[in-house]
N, C-alpha and C positions, 0 to 999 in steps of 0.2 A: 661121832660115828661117820664112816664114809664107805661108799661102795668102791671096792678095789677090783680091777680087772683080774681075772684068774691068772693071766700071764705075769702079773705084778705081785701076786701073793708071795709071802715069805713064810718059811717055817717059823712057828712061834706066834704068829698073829692070832688074835682071838676073835671068834665070831660074835658079833653084836646081836644077831638074831638067828633063829633056826634057819638052816639052809634047806631049801626044797628044790626039786627039779621043776621043769616047765609045766609038768602035769600036777604039781602040788604034792608029790611024794616026798616025805621026810628023808633027808640024807644025813645031816649032822645037826646037833643041838647047839643052841645058844651057849656061849661060854667055852666051846671046844677050841683048844689050841690047834692050829693048823699044822699038819704034818705033811711030808712029801707025798705020802700015799693018798691023802685027802685031795691034794691038788690034782693028782693023776685021776682020781675018781671023778672030780668035778669036770675035767676035760672030757672024760669018757661019756658022762651023762649030759653033756651039752651046757653045763653051767658056765656063764660068761663072766660073772662077778659075784662077790660076796660082801656083805655089810660087815665091816671090821671095827672092833672097839678101838677108841683112841686115835682114829684117823679122821682128819678133817679134809675138806676140799683143798685148803691151802697146802696141806702136807702133800697131797697127791700132785698138785701143780709144781711144787718145789722139787719133788722127786723126778717128775717128768722133765723138768728143765735141766737137771743134772745130766741127762742123756744127750743133750745138744752141745756141740762144740761152741766155745766162747765166741768165736768169730761169727757164728750164725746169729747169735742173740744180740750182737752189738750193732 
């Protein structure tokens, strides 16, 4: 499981835990497959990240590195 920034969420990712807002109000349940409307709701409610099933910190690092040009990393 890994915490994924809301801007990096993709449709079809699955929540590893219940998603609550900063005041503890329930928004989405564990096991919910993320849809585009969910991402929009998260942004409206100030959610910055979600715990996603099957995502490890290494996965997140590799995904972030893909956004950098090769000459920057060498």
